[in-house]
C-alpha positions in Angstrom: 14.5 -1.7 -41.8 15.8 1.7 -42.8 15.0 4.8 -41.0 12.9 6.0 -43.9 10.4 3.2 -43.4 9.2 4.5 -40.0 7.0 7.4 -39.4 8.7 9.8 -37.0 6.7 12.5 -35.4 5.8 13.8 -31.9 5.0 10.2 -30.7 7.6 8.0 -29.1 7.2 4.3 -28.5 8.3 3.2 -25.0 8.0 0.0 -23.0 6.2 0.4 -19.8 7.9 -0.8 -16.6 4.7 -2.6 -15.6 4.1 -5.4 -13.1 0.7 -6.9 -13.3 -1.5 -3.9 -13.0 1.5 -1.7 -14.0 3.0 -0.3 -10.8 6.0 1.9 -11.5 9.4 1.4 -9.9 10.9 4.4 -8.3 14.7 4.7 -8.0 17.1 6.9 -6.1 17.4 10.6 -7.1 20.6 11.3 -8.9 21.3 7.7 -9.9 21.2 6.3 -13.4 17.6 6.0 -14.6 16.2 8.6 -12.3 14.2 11.5 -13.7 16.0 14.8 -13.0 14.2 16.6 -10.1 12.3 19.8 -10.7 13.3 22.9 -8.8 10.1 23.0 -6.8 10.2 19.4 -5.7 13.5 19.6 -3.7 14.7 16.3 -5.1 11.4 14.6 -5.7 11.5 11.9 -8.4 8.6 12.8 -10.7 8.1 9.5 -12.4 9.7 6.1 -12.0 12.3 4.8 -14.4 14.5 1.8 -14.8 18.2 1.7 -14.1 20.5 0.6 -16.9 21.0 -3.1 -16.9 24.8 -3.3 -16.9 27.8 -1.6 -15.4 27.5 0.6 -12.3 31.2 0.5 -11.9 31.1 3.4 -9.4 28.1 2.1 -7.4 28.4 2.0 -3.6 29.4 -1.6 -2.9 27.3 -1.6 0.3 24.1 -1.0 -1.7 24.9 -3.1 -4.8 23.2 -6.2 -6.1 24.3 -8.0 -9.2 23.9 -11.4 -10.9 22.3 -13.3 -13.8 18.9 -14.5 -14.8 18.9 -18.0 -16.4 16.4 -20.6 -17.4 16.2 -24.1 -15.9 19.0 -25.3 -18.2 21.3 -22.4 -17.1 20.9 -20.5 -20.4 20.9 -16.6 -20.0 17.7 -14.7 -20.4 18.1 -11.3 -21.9 15.5 -8.5 -21.5 14.1 -9.9 -18.3 12.8 -7.2 -15.8 14.5 -7.7 -12.4 12.9 -5.9 -9.5 14.3 -5.6 -6.0 12.0 -4.7 -3.1 13.0 -4.5 0.6 11.9 -7.5 2.6 10.9 -5.1 5.4 7.3 -5.3 6.5 5.2 -3.1 8.7 5.4 0.6 7.7 7.9 -0.2 4.8 5.8 -3.0 3.3 5.2 -0.6 0.3 8.8 0.5 0.1 9.8 1.5 -3.5 11.2 -1.0 -5.8 14.3 -0.7 -8.0 14.0 -2.1 -11.6 16.6 -3.1 -14.1 16.7 -5.2 -17.3 19.2 -8.0 -18.1 21.6 -7.6 -20.9 22.3 -10.1 -23.8 24.2 -12.3 -21.3 21.4 -12.3 -18.8 23.4 -10.1 -16.4 22.0 -7.3 -14.2 23.4 -4.8 -11.7 21.5 -2.3 -9.5 22.0 0.0 -6.6 19.3 -0.2 -3.9 18.4 2.5 -1.4 19.3 0.7 1.8 22.5 -1.1 2.8 22.5 -4.2 5.0 18.9 -4.9 4.2 17.4 -8.0 2.7 15.7 -7.6 -0.7 13.3 -9.9 -2.5 14.5 -10.1 -6.1 12.1 -11.2 -8.9 12.8 -11.7 -12.6 9.9 -11.4 -15.0 9.7 -11.7 -18.8 6.4 -12.3 -20.6 7.3 -15.8 -21.9 8.9 -17.0 -18.6 7.6 -17.8 -15.2 8.8 -15.4 -12.5 11.9 -16.5 -10.7 12.5 -15.2 -7.1 15.3 -15.2 -4.7 16.3 -13.2 -1.5 19.6 -11.3 -1.3 21.1 -8.8 1.1 22.3 -5.5 -0.2 26.0 -5.4 -0.5 26.2 -9.2 -1.2 29.7 -9.7 -2.7 28.6 -12.9 -4.6 26.8 -13.2 -7.9 23.1 -13.8 -7.5 21.5 -16.4 -9.8 17.7 -16.1 -10.4 16.4 -19.2 -12.2 13.1 -19.0 -14.1 11.1 -21.5 -16.1 8.7 -21.7 -19.0 6.3 -24.2 -20.5 6.6 -25.7 -24.0 8.1 -23.2 -26.4 7.4 -22.6 -30.1 7.5 -20.1 -32.9 5.0 -17.5 -34.0 4.7 -17.4 -37.8 2.6 -14.8 -39.5 1.8 -12.7 -42.5 1.4 -9.0 -43.2 -0.7 -7.7 -46.2 -1.4 -4.2 -47.3 -4.7 -2.6 -48.1 -4.9 -4.2 -51.5 -4.3 -7.6 -49.8 -0.9 -7.9 -51.4 2.2 -9.1 -49.3 3.8 -6.3 -47.4 7.6 -6.8 -47.8 9.8 -5.0 -45.3 7.1 -4.3 -42.8 8.2 -3.9 -39.1 6.4 -6.3 -36.8 6.4 -5.5 -33.1 5.5 -8.0 -30.4 5.4 -6.3 -26.9 5.2 -8.4 -23.8 3.2 -7.7 -20.7 6.3 -6.9 -18.7 7.9 -4.7 -21.3 10.2 -7.1 -23.2 9.7 -6.7 -27.0 10.6 -8.5 -30.2 11.0 -6.8 -33.6 11.2 -8.6 -37.0 10.8 -7.6 -40.6 8.7 -9.4 -43.2 10.3 -11.1 -46.2 9.4 -10.5 -49.8 6.3 -12.6 -49.4 5.1 -10.6 -46.4 5.9 -13.4 -44.0 7.6 -13.2 -40.6 8.5 -15.6 -37.8 9.4 -15.0 -34.2 11.3 -17.9 -32.6 11.5 -19.4 -29.2 8.3 -18.1 -27.6 6.5 -19.6 -24.6 3.1 -21.3 -24.9 1.8 -18.6 -22.4 2.5 -15.1 -23.5 0.1 -13.5 -21.0 -1.3 -10.3 -22.4 1.1 -9.6 -25.2 0.3 -7.3 -28.1 1.4 -7.5 -31.8 1.1 -5.1 -34.6 2.9 -4.1 -37.9 3.7 -0.9 -39.6 5.1 0.2 -43.0 5.6 3.8 -44.0 2.3 5.6 -43.1 0.3 2.5 -42.6 -0.2 0.4 -39.5 -2.3 -2.7 -38.5 -4.7 -2.8 -35.6 -3.1 -4.2 -32.5 -4.0 -7.8 -31.5 -3.9 -9.5 -28.2 -1.7 -12.5 -28.3 -1.5 -15.1 -25.5 0.8 -17.7 -27.1 2.4 -19.0 -30.3 0.2 -20.1 -33.1 -0.1 -17.6 -35.9 -0.9 -14.0 -36.6 -2.3 -12.4 -39.7 -2.0 -8.6 -39.8 -3.5 -6.2 -42.3 -2.1 -2.8 -42.8 -4.3 0.2 -43.1 -4.8 3.8 -42.2 -3.5 4.7 -38.7 -5.7 6.0 -35.9 -5.0 9.5 -34.7 -5.6 11.1 -31.3 -5.3 14.7 -30.4 -6.2 16.7 -27.4 -5.4 19.2 -24.7 -4.5 18.9 -21.0 -5.9 21.6 -18.7 -6.1 22.4 -15.0 -9.6 21.5 -14.0 -10.4 24.4 -11.7 -9.1 27.3 -13.9 -9.2 25.7 -17.3 -5.7 26.8 -17.9 -3.8 24.8 -20.6 -0.9 22.9 -19.2 2.4 22.6 -21.1 5.1 20.0 -20.5 2.7 17.2 -19.5 3.5 13.6 -20.5 0.5 11.9 -22.1 0.5 8.1 -22.5 -1.8 5.8 -24.5 -1.7 2.1 -24.1 -4.1 -0.8 -24.8 -6.8 -0.6 -22.1 -5.9 -3.9 -20.6 -2.6 -4.6 -18.8 0.1 -4.4 -21.5 3.7 -3.5 -21.9 3.0 -1.5 -25.0 2.9 2.3 -24.4 2.9 5.3 -26.7 3.9 8.6 -25.2 3.7 12.3 -26.3 4.3 15.6 -24.5 2.1 18.7 -24.6 3.4 21.8 -26.3 3.3 25.3 -25.0 -0.4 25.5 -25.5 -1.1 22.2 -23.7 -1.8 20.3 -26.9 -0.7 16.8 -27.8 -1.0 14.6 -30.9 -0.6 10.9 -31.7 -0.5 10.7 -35.5 0.1 7.0 -36.1 -1.5 4.6 -33.6 -2.5 1.0 -34.2 -6.3 1.1 -34.2 -7.9 -0.4 -31.1 -9.1 0.6 -27.6 -6.8 2.7 -25.4 -6.6 4.2 -22.0 -5.1 7.7 -22.1 -3.7 9.4 -19.1 -1.6 12.5 -18.4 1.1 13.2 -15.7 2.7 16.4 -14.5 5.0 17.3 -11.6 2.4 19.5 -10.0 -0.9 18.0 -11.1 -2.4 14.5 -11.1 -4.9 12.8 -13.3 -8.0 11.7 -11.3 -10.2 8.7 -12.2 -12.2 9.6 -15.2 -15.0 8.2 -17.4 -15.7 4.8 -18.8 -13.2 5.1 -21.6 -10.4 4.7 -19.1 -11.8 1.5 -17.8 -13.2 0.0 -21.0 -10.9 1.8 -23.5 -11.3 4.7 -25.8 -12.1 3.3 -29.3 -9.7 4.6 -31.9 -10.6 3.7 -35.5 -8.5 3.4 -38.6 -8.4 6.6 -40.7 -10.2 8.6 -38.1 -9.1 11.2 -35.5 -10.4 11.3 -32.0 -10.1 14.3 -29.6 -10.0 14.3 -25.8 -9.6 16.8 -23.1 -7.8 15.7 -19.9 -8.4 17.8 -16.9 -5.8 17.5 -14.1 -6.1 18.4 -10.4 -3.4 20.2 -8.4 -1.5 17.9 -6.2 -1.3 18.5 -2.4 2.1 19.3 -1.0 3.5 17.8 2.2 6.4 19.5 4.0 8.1 18.1 7.0 11.3 16.7 8.5 12.9 13.4 9.4 14.5 13.1 12.8 16.9 10.5 14.2 16.0 8.6 17.4 18.0 11.2 19.4 15.9 14.1 17.9 18.6 15.4 15.6 17.9 15.9 11.8 18.4 12.8 9.6 19.8 14.1 6.3 19.5 12.0 3.0 16.8 9.7 4.3 14.4 8.4 1.6 10.8 9.5 2.2 8.0 7.9 0.2 4.3 8.4 0.0 1.7 6.0 -1.2 -1.0 7.7 -3.4 -4.3 6.4 -4.7 -3.9 3.1 -6.4 -5.3 3.5 -10.0 -4.3 1.1 -12.7 -4.9 3.6 -15.4 -2.5 6.2 -13.9 0.4 4.3 -12.6 2.9 7.2 -12.2 1.0 8.5 -9.2 1.2 5.3 -7.2 4.5 5.9 -5.5 6.4 9.1 -5.1 9.8 9.3 -3.3 12.1 12.1 -2.3 15.1 12.5 0.1 15.4 14.7 3.1 17.9 17.6 2.8 20.9 18.4 5.0 18.5 19.7 7.7 16.3 16.7 7.5 13.5 18.6 5.8 11.6 17.2 2.8 8.9 18.3 0.3 6.8 15.8 -1.5 3.6 16.0 -3.6 0.7 13.6 -3.8 -2.9 13.5 -4.8 -5.4 14.5 -2.1 -8.7 13.2 -3.2 -9.7 10.8 -0.5 -8.8 9.5 2.9 -5.4 9.2 4.5 -1.9 9.4 2.9 0.9 7.7 4.8 4.6 8.8 4.6 7.3 6.2 5.1 11.0 6.7 5.9 13.8 4.3 6.6 17.6 4.4 6.7 20.5 2.5 8.2 21.3 2.5 11.1 18.5 4.8 12.3 15.6 2.6 11.4 12.2 3.6 10.1 8.8 4.9 10.9 5.7 6.5 9.3 3.4 9.4 9.6 -0.3 9.5 8.6 -1.6 12.7 7.0 -5.4 12.9 7.1 -7.9 14.8 4.9 -5.6 16.4 2.3 -7.5 18.6 -0.1 -6.7 19.4 -3.7 -3.8 21.8 -3.9 -3.4 22.0 -0.1 0.0 22.6 1.5 0.4 20.7 4.7 3.4 21.7 6.9 5.2 20.4 9.9 4.8 16.7 9.3 7.5 15.0 11.5 8.8 11.4 11.1 10.9 10.3 14.0 12.9 7.2 13.2 12.8 4.5 15.8 16.2 3.0 15.4 17.5 -0.2 14.0 19.9 -3.0 14.9 21.6 -5.7 12.9 20.8 -9.2 14.2 22.6 -12.4 13.3 23.4 -15.6 15.0 23.1 -19.4 14.9 20.5 -22.1 15.5 21.4 -25.4 17.0 19.6 -28.4 18.4 19.6 -29.7 22.0 22.9 -31.5 21.2 24.6 -28.4 19.9 24.4 -29.5 16.3 23.6 -26.8 13.7 20.1 -26.9 12.2 19.7 -25.8 8.6 16.6 -24.5 6.9 15.1 -22.8 10.0 12.9 -19.8 9.1 13.9 -16.8 11.2 11.7 -13.7 11.4 12.1 -10.4 13.1 8.8 -10.1 14.8 8.2 -6.4 15.3 7.4 -3.2 13.4 9.3 -4.3 10.4 9.8 -8.0 9.6 12.9 -9.0 7.6 13.2 -12.7 7.4 15.8 -15.3 6.4 16.6 -19.0 6.7 19.6 -20.7 8.4 22.3 -22.0 6.1 24.0 -25.4 6.3 26.0 -24.3 9.4 22.9 -23.1 11.2 23.8 -19.4 10.7 21.5 -16.6 9.9 21.7 -12.8 9.3 18.6 -10.7 9.5 20.4 -7.6 8.4 19.3 -4.2 9.9 16.0 -4.8 11.6 13.8 -1.8 12.5 13.0 -1.4 16.2 9.4 -0.9 17.4 10.3 2.4 19.2 7.0 2.3 21.1 6.2 1.8 24.8 3.9 -1.1 24.0 6.2 -2.5 21.2 8.2 -5.7 21.4 11.4 -6.6 19.7 12.1 -10.3 19.3 13.4 -13.0 17.0 10.9 -15.6 16.0 12.4 -19.0 15.3 10.1 -21.2 13.3 10.9 -24.9 13.9 11.4 -26.6 10.5 9.4 -29.5 9.1 5.7 -30.2 9.0 3.8 -29.9 12.2 1.0 -32.3 11.4 0.3 -34.9 8.8 -0.7 -38.5 8.1 1.4 -41.6 8.1 2.7 -40.9 4.6 3.8 -37.3 5.3 5.1 -37.7 8.9 6.8 -41.0 8.9 7.7 -43.1 12.0 10.2 -42.5 14.8 13.1 -41.1 12.8 11.6 -37.6 12.5 13.0 -35.0 14.9 10.7 -32.1 15.7 11.3 -28.9 17.7 9.3 -26.3 19.4 9.1 -22.8 18.0 11.1 -20.2 19.9 10.5 -16.6 20.7 13.8 -14.8 21.7 13.3 -11.4 23.3 15.8 -8.8 22.2 16.9 -5.8 24.3 16.8 -2.8 21.9 20.3 -1.5 21.1 19.9 1.2 18.4 22.7 1.3 15.7 24.3 -1.8 17.2 25.1 -5.2 15.7 24.3 -8.2 18.0 24.6 -12.0 17.9 21.8 -14.3 19.0 22.4 -18.0 19.5 19.3 -20.1 19.7 19.0 -23.7 21.0 15.9 -25.6 19.9 14.1 -27.9 22.3 12.8 -31.2 21.0 9.0 -31.5 20.6 6.9 -34.6 21.2 5.1 -36.4 18.4 1.5 -37.4 19.2 -0.6 -40.0 17.4 -4.3 -39.7 16.8 -5.9 -42.7 15.3 -9.2 -44.5 14.9 -11.8 -45.9 12.5 -14.7 -44.6 10.5 -17.9 -46.7 11.1 -21.4 -46.6 9.7 -24.5 -46.7 11.9 -24.3 -50.5 12.2 -20.7 -50.4 13.4 -19.2 -51.6 10.1 -16.0 -50.0 8.8 -16.2 -47.4 6.0 -13.4 -47.5 3.4 -12.3 -44.6 1.2 -13.8 -42.0 3.5 -12.2 -38.6 3.7 -10.9 -37.7 7.2 -9.8 -34.3 8.2 -8.0 -33.0 11.3 -9.1 -29.6 12.5 -7.5 -27.2 15.0 -9.6 -26.3 18.1 -13.2 -27.2 18.8 -15.0 -27.5 15.5 -18.5 -26.0 15.0 -21.0 -28.7 14.2 -22.9 -26.5 11.8 -19.9 -25.2 9.7 -17.1 -27.8 10.0 -18.0 -29.5 6.7 -17.7 -26.3 4.7 -14.4 -25.5 6.4 -13.0 -29.0 6.0 -14.2 -29.8 2.4 -14.3 -26.6 0.4 -15.3 -26.9 -3.3 -11.7 -26.8 -4.5 -10.8 -29.7 -2.2 -7.4 -31.4 -1.8 -6.3 -34.8 -2.7 -5.9 -37.6 -0.2 -2.7 -37.4 1.8 -2.0 -33.8 1.0 -0.9 -31.5 3.7 -3.3 -28.5 4.3 -1.0 -26.4 6.5 2.8 -26.8 7.1 4.5 -25.2 10.1 1.1 -24.2 11.5 -0.6 -26.5 14.0 -2.8 -24.2 16.0 -5.0 -22.4 13.6 -8.3 -20.5 13.5 -11.3 -22.4 14.9 -12.4 -25.3 12.6 -9.4 -24.8 10.2 -8.4 -28.0 8.4 -4.8 -28.9 9.4 -4.3 -32.1 7.3 -6.3 -34.8 5.6 -6.2 -38.5 4.8 -8.3 -41.4 3.5 -9.4 -44.5 5.4 -8.2 -47.9 4.3 -10.1 -51.2 3.9 -10.8 -51.5 7.6 -11.9 -47.9 7.9 -8.7 -46.9 9.8 -7.0 -43.6 9.7 -4.0 -42.1 11.6 -2.7 -38.6 12.1 0.6 -37.4 13.6 0.7 -34.0 15.3 3.4 -32.1 17.3 2.6 -31.4 20.9 2.7 -27.6 20.9 3.6 -25.5 23.9 2.7 -22.1 25.2 6.0 -20.9 23.7 4.9 -22.1 20.3 1.6 -20.3 20.6 3.3 -17.0 21.2 5.4 -17.1 18.0 3.4 -15.3 15.4 2.3 -15.9 12.8 2.3 -19.6 13.4 -0.7 -19.6 15.7 -3.9 -17.7 16.4 -5.1 -19.5 19.5 -3.7 -20.3 22.9 -5.3 -23.8 23.4 -2.5 -25.8 21.7 -3.8 -29.2 22.7 -7.4 -29.2 21.3 -8.4 -30.8 18.1 -11.4 -32.1 16.2 -11.7 -34.9 13.7 -14.4 -35.2 11.0 -15.1 -37.7 8.3 -17.2 -37.8 5.1 -18.0 -40.9 3.0 -18.4 -40.9 -0.7 -22.2 -40.9 -0.4 -22.2 -37.7 1.7 -22.6 -39.3 5.2 -20.5 -37.4 7.7 -19.6 -37.5 11.4 -17.6 -35.3 13.7 -15.7 -35.7 17.0 -15.2 -32.2 18.5 -12.8 -31.0 21.1 -10.3 -33.9 21.5 -7.8 -33.0 24.2 -4.4 -34.7 24.9 -3.4 -34.7 28.5 0.2 -33.9 29.5 1.2 -37.6 29.8 -0.7 -38.8 26.7 1.0 -39.4 23.4 -1.6 -41.6 21.7 -5.4 -41.4 21.5 -7.9 -43.6 19.7 -11.2 -42.2 18.4 -13.9 -43.8 16.3 -16.1 -41.7 14.1 -19.7 -42.8 13.5 -21.3 -41.5 10.3 -24.8 -40.2 10.3 -27.6 -40.8 7.7 -27.0 -39.7 4.1 -28.1 -36.1 3.4 -31.6 -35.7 2.0 -31.7 -35.0 -1.8 -32.4 -31.5 -2.7 -36.0 -30.9 -3.9 -36.7 -30.7 -7.6 -38.8 -27.7 -8.7 -40.8 -27.5 -11.9 -40.5 -24.2 -13.6 -42.9 -23.1 -16.3 
């Protein structure tokens, strides 16, 4: 469509970098896609932005990730949003994401903040299921993220004008929940067709515009059809002020979007008198928020949650009052107490869906390790996070910030980090593939052994505390409990979990070689009998960890959502919370059932998060018949020399029917 067909004013149409509720994705200051820092923020990124999808020829190879997003048939997916978030846990579990979009060949490239660190990569597009894969920063190989989708189809539709005549040449916009958008034009008969769409479009929005007319937006969840009618646009004007003084605020960004989670966003900026105007909006309900480098938009009235109604041909006016952000000043120190220049420092603000730019703010420490960062100060505690290689990470809590307050002398002392890699072999020195490896301390990067039994955790943060503990948790592969169908017979080789203590060696790279010890397979079997000693067929039998509570075990074992016979309730977790269901089966014609479980050890119990209890050898078995009769054998214990135990479960009387009440 020609440029003359579109109304151009103070309003720009942008695609929000939204994930679910719409969390923004901060990037590094100075890199492509970052918003230029303001002079008062000492390098602070004001709002998140996406990096460009291609290129980055001059990127630091140690912090680069690149690859392709494809569907299940290997075809490239363009316009997918790829996010990379550090796999670190603990204080950096909210570490800022980096976002890019794939090009027409499905390719992406990005520069991440930390080298030698594992990242979780996720690809999202409205009409595809999210694909996920881990990758280490600096990986020299191409990363392939595979996504899927359900049945695909086309979206046909029509656009008519106010006289109910076909609207030829109208622009039709379909905006997906994660920002991908489609644009087509109508033909001479006012018809359009958007091809190759998924049956589940999540919360996508469609509208049409032609010259000075626009249709109301419509929520679209899948292909089918769309009939759009052009009419007068909705208009929105307003001012942005400072709440305390009433002063008008220029240079604010005001965004309007459908009040539900959507990738469609309209944006405008306030002029020198703090005024803004949206002159051509599709009619509908909107949430409207404002952002500014020095002020934040607090939660407001119901029109933010339920939407401000904007009607065709009418103008609405709003006043948005902002509060002054609190300012936090401090410094980042290395483990030896020296300044740590260039370290990323991030603060988690109040989580408010309607004002996503305030969720994460990130800055970098200067040459002397000092930083300045702004955040909202309405309620509770704000936590600052810092991490770098090889000095590790830590956090600092800031309590009771008030509006506009300046808090000085906040110090974050990094605890150090070390790179941990190694091998996992069995008791005969053969490599074991597929073993989950976890760094079990302040941060928790995790990985899995390859075909040669090798693993690389990357740079793992040290605890840095007197009561802290640094160790590698080796999670033995395979199910830890099951029935005959899931566990098999004697060919299954099982191992104990291992917890390998690590001597802290800041800024060093170490190798850890782990030998797994074989674990013993136990058999728990028996029958389900009625009160007369007759076998009960097709009864559900569940194995529980620990001593089950007589009053609550049924609710724990058979929740409403249930699970089919033979399904495994918990894999790689044998010792669980009291009365937790481990696995389940169904009795045969003679009322028989059999479970296989791994004999856990004290070492297994110490490997978090696999267990929550120390009594590894205690179980309970419960059964429930189709008519509601049930029975429980609590606290079954295997002795050290036992590998098989037989237990019969006798069912009680059927439950009494619930009383029927007559209500007038």
